[in-house]
N, C-alpha and C positions, 0 to 999 in steps of 0.2 A: 236705700240710704236717704231717700227723700220721701216726703209724705205727699207728694203731688198726686192728685187723682185725675185719671183720664178716662174717656169713653173708649170702648172698643166694640167689636162686632156684636150685633144682635142686642145692643142696649146694655151689655154687661159693664159694670164698673170695675176698674182696676186701679189700684194705687200702689219696691225698695230692694235693692240688689243684694245678693249674697254670692260668694265665690263658688267656683267649681261647676258652673252651669254650662250645659251644652247648647250652643246656638247653631242654626242651620243655614249655612251659606250654600247657595245653589251655584254650582260651577257652570261655565258657559255652555257646555254641550249637554248638560243634564245626564240622565242615565238611560233614557229610552233609546231604542235602536235608531241608528242614523239613517236618514233617507238615502235611497239609492242614487238619486240625482243630487248634484251639488246644490247647497242652499244659495239663494240669491245673495249678491255681494253685501248688501246692507245687513241682512240677517247674520251672515258670517261675521261681519265686523262687530255687531252687537254681542255675539257669542265670544268673540276674542276679547272684547273689553270686559265682559263679565268674568272670564277666566283670569285675566290680569288682575282685576279687582280682588278676586278670591285669593290669588297668590299673595297680594300685598296684605290682605286681612290676616292670613295665617301667619304672616311674619310680625304681626302686631302693629302694622301701619294702617290704622283705622282711617285717618283722614285721606291718605293716598288712595285707599280702597274706595272710599266714598266718591272721589272724583271719577274713577272708572265706572262705578255703578251708575252714576248720573249720566255719563256719556252713553252707557249701554241702554239706559232707558230712552234717551232721546233718539238713538239710532233705531231702536225697536218701534218707537212711535212713528217715525218717518215712513215706515212700510206697514204700519198697523200689525206688527208681529205680536200677537197677544201673549203667546207663551214667553217671548222675550220680556214683555212688560211685567208679567207675573214674576219672573225671575228677578228682574231689576228691583221691583218694589219690595220683594221679600228681602233681598240683599241690603237695600237701603234701610229697611227696618232693623236689620241686625247691627249695622254700623251706628244707627241712631241710638239703639239700646246701649251699645258699648260706650257711648259718650254721655249717657244719662238723659237723652232727649226722648222721654217716653211718650209724650203727646205726638211727636213726629213719627215715632215707631208705630204707634197705633194707626195713624193715618195711612202709612204705607201698607201695613198688614191688612187693613180693611179693604184697600184698593186691590191688593194682590188676591184676596179672597173673592172679591166681586168679579174680577176678571177670570179667575179660575173656575167660578161657577159656570162660565160660558165655555172655557177651554176643556174643563173636566180632566185635568192631567192627574193620572194615578201616581205619578212620580212627585209632582210638586205640591199637591194638596196636603199630604201628611206632613211635609216640611213646614208649610205655612201654619198648620195646626200646632206643630211643635214650637214654633216661634211665638204663637199666641200664648201658649203655655208659659214660655220663658218670660214674656212680657208680664203676664199676670204674676208670676213668681217674683220677678224683680221689684214689683210694686207692692208686694206683701199680700197678694190675694191667693193664698196657697191652695184653698179648696178649688178655686177656678183653674189654677195651674194644673192640678191633678186631673181635673176633668178634661182639659184640652189635651194633656199628654196621653190620657187613656184613649181619647178619640183618635189622636195621631197614631197610637200604637195599633188600634183596631184597623185603621185605614191602611197601615203599612204591612199588616199581617199577611196580605195576599201573596207576598213573596219574601222569603227569608233574606234575600239579598237587597231589599230596599235600603237605600243609604241611610235613612233615618231610624231604622228599627232599633239598632243597638243604642243609639243616642236617646231615644224615648225611654228605653228601659233604664239607662243610666240616670236620667233625670228623675224618673219615678223612684228609683232606689235611693237617690240622694234625698228627695223630699221625705220619703218614709223614714229614713234614718233620722232626719232632723226632728221628726214628729215622734220619735221613740218607737216606731213600728219596725223593730229590728228584724224580725222573722220575715215579714213581707219584703223588706228592703233586700234581704239576702236572696230571696227567691228571684226578684227582678234582676239583681246583679249577676247571679249565677247563670240565669238564662242569657243575659247579655254576653257573658264570657263564653258561653257555648256557641254563640252566633258570631262573635266578633272576628273570628278568623276570616270571614268573608268581607269585612269592611275596612281592613287596614290597621296599621299600628296605632294611629291616633285614637281611634275608638277603643281599641283594646287597652291602651294606656289609661284612658279615662275610667274604664271599668275597674282596672286594678287600683287606681287612685281611690275610687269610691269604696271598694272593698277594704282598702287600708283604713279609711276613716271609720268604716263600720267596725272593723276589728279594734280600732283604738277606742271607740265608744264602749265596746264590751270589755275593755281593759286588757286585751290580748296584744300587747305591744310587740311581741316577737313576730306574730303574723302580720301586723300592721307594717312593720319594717320590711318584711319580705315583699309585701305587695307594693309598697312605695318604691323599693329598689327595682322591681319589675317594671313599674310605670316609668321610672326614670330611664331604664334601658330602652324601652319601646319609644319614648318621646325622643330620645337621642337618635334612634334609628329612623324615626319619621322627620327628624330635623325640625321639631316643634319647639321653638324657644320659649313660648309662653308656658307650655306644659313642663318643660325642663325646670324653669324657674319655680313653678308651683310645687313640683316634686321636691326640689331642694329645700324650699321654704318649710314644707311640712316634715321632711326628714329632720331638719334643724329643730323644729318644735318637738318632734318625737324624742330626739336625743336630749333635749333639755329636760323633758319629763323623766328620762332615765338617768339624769345627772351626768351624761356623757358630754361635758362642757366643751372639750376640745373638738370633738366631731361636730357638735352643734355649731360652733364658731366657724368651722371650715365650710359647712354646708350653707349657713346663712351668709357668709362672705360671697360665695359663688352666686347665691340667689340675688342678693342686693345688687351686685354688679351687672347681672343679666337683666334684672328689672330696669336698671338705669339705662342700659344700652337700648332697651325697648321703649324707653320713654314712659314707663309705667310709674308715674311719680307717686301715686297713692301707695302702691305696693312698696316702693323704696322707703317711704316713711314708716310703713308697718314693720318691715324687716329691720329697719334701723332701731325701732323700739325693742324688738327681740334681741338685737345685738347689745343694746344698752343693758337689758336685764341679764344677759349672759355674762357681760363684763362685771356687772355689779356683784353677781354671785360667785364667779370663778376667777375673775381677773383676765379672762380671755374674751375678745382679743385684747392685746396690750393697750391699744389706743383706738379711739373712735374717730380721730381726726380725719383719717383717710376717707371715711364714709360721709362726713359732714358736707363735703363738696358735691356729693351726689343728690343732696336734698334740694328740692325746688320750692321756693317760697310760695305760700298759698296765693292763688290768683295768677301766677306766672304760667305762661304756656311754653312748653318745650317739646320738640319732636325729635325722636331718635335720628341720628345721622344715618342709620340703616334705612330710613324711610325716604331719604332725599335722593 
């Protein structure tokens, strides 16, 4: 959504964000086998901070997460824990992207990559590549994004249980769908679905969400609705509020397309209230516009006044009470 251009690894240019993108937060303990001996206290503290930051991020509390990730970085530096520094820089890149700070994200990802060239972590390397792809995608460099995601996928292929494998497939499927490469997109997403049982409800929910958008692109609204309903069920099971809000928003859009105005009004009502609770002010505005269109066409909801209080004026900062 911005046209800013930044530099990233190996002299590549990147310069704008779209929805439904998977980013890769590294949890405090990673996925490798734990050491037999307890980690030193400072390393343990850095991992704890990273885990707390990841928890806040998944709740939509980006600024709170950022505080913990910076603390994790400093704790790792104090004992020269390079793996901890890789993790922290990657996580800081994610929260920078979430706030639209693409130059800052590029700096963190470059540093994470440089450090990992020495650490050579098979777990964290593909996740950094995945985030390099996400950054390229956000700033509108789609060919580079695909290249990074394919590199990430190849790096993660060594083990089907790699935490990023399904997410790379989801992102590639999303990009291919947006470029009209529908058959290729389906291949990626079907493979993601076949593997997603190993990676938890959140990854599976995103796969169903992407399959829903693919079906909607093909005009198969019944299949799209089934996939969105499954995504919503899984996101509820994973207690993923951002995913729940996104599923409800797109169910509302789908039902508007089917002229099911009452169902659309109900789903958009739930979506806008959840986005407001999360402090997602841009999404509140977008769903308000959908509610306006719904009312203009069908008279539902009866009034928009209750939603006007959820809108935040441009330039004002507001953070969800859930994050305090």
